Steps between C-alpha positions, in 0.01 A plus 500: 500500500210485254640484150190624325469799736874583439449481120212741523687731731806500278314569173207708633619698801450847333145420403428349844634811666302733276794675320416333176163403345584142430757228459501167324628179660546165322453167673605154383165326452597152604691620804209695657177285466349705782545837321126559448435440870785738591372769265157465661647531846711797414196669343289427806752668726625777274203617286371710787837686474451549129759231406388247235653186360374378163614207291563662154631203296562132539703284261637151537787610712436846645225695671520876478336695784427881501529653848349848501366784710141552382505876570829553314390299198169688481695833521731373225198421275353844575810666358428638152823392334501141638126457435546620146793269442307199640189587296713503184603145581132401541463508878147583624624778733148648545367168639722506816797323643351151484435522127843636435675231694280247320618637169861484623453140571367442140794686357758300695339167438429582135825363367601818321797562715517683828317835472730798544226712664535279809768752598233766546321270754836466683538877527770544237509840332314519171814636338696195605228262371501692167880496493510121559252436216681741263848359559405138548649507848833632381677842547368571845661745747468281802395138573362429846140412591420594143692637202517879527483724196389831657594637840797304618544686827137455599521134417815455703328648804192272451726201460668589834166538672380163358815319613486653844140397528573150381779456762275635780208279416716189453678570830169508683398174343837362605401587855183291471247775416260389224395719213144490626607624843739760353243653263159433644284801588540606858 
């Protein structure tokens, strides 16, 4: 079994399957010297399906990769509330997805701490991102794929869907089906 593929499947199944705009996955830098080549290969096979892999940050020990559905991310940026929130944080929303992801890379690599607005890219509700910032990550209603401050029932249902998706994708990988084969455009 391919460890890198299983790591991506485990952490990014909902984005790969299109039920979430994006996921982040972290790789140990020294353990995966071929990561750039793998990202290029995944992109070659999956970009036609709208799935993109992009290295967001690299430090001495870890490499953070954003796995996203281009169409879902563009729709997210087209939403008035999310766009306004990102613009307040300095993102060049009007310049397109590439510019916005470029600015996210700068924010993450800038050394000022991990930017809370990354939750918006990951499809977290705006109310939950605000709740996290307001409370410093405390006093949440539910802790799952993110800390929930708003609609607990809706979040529980999404968490169930994400977990079901993760199990299904990982099971297929366990049967020897690669991510590229599983998600490539027909």
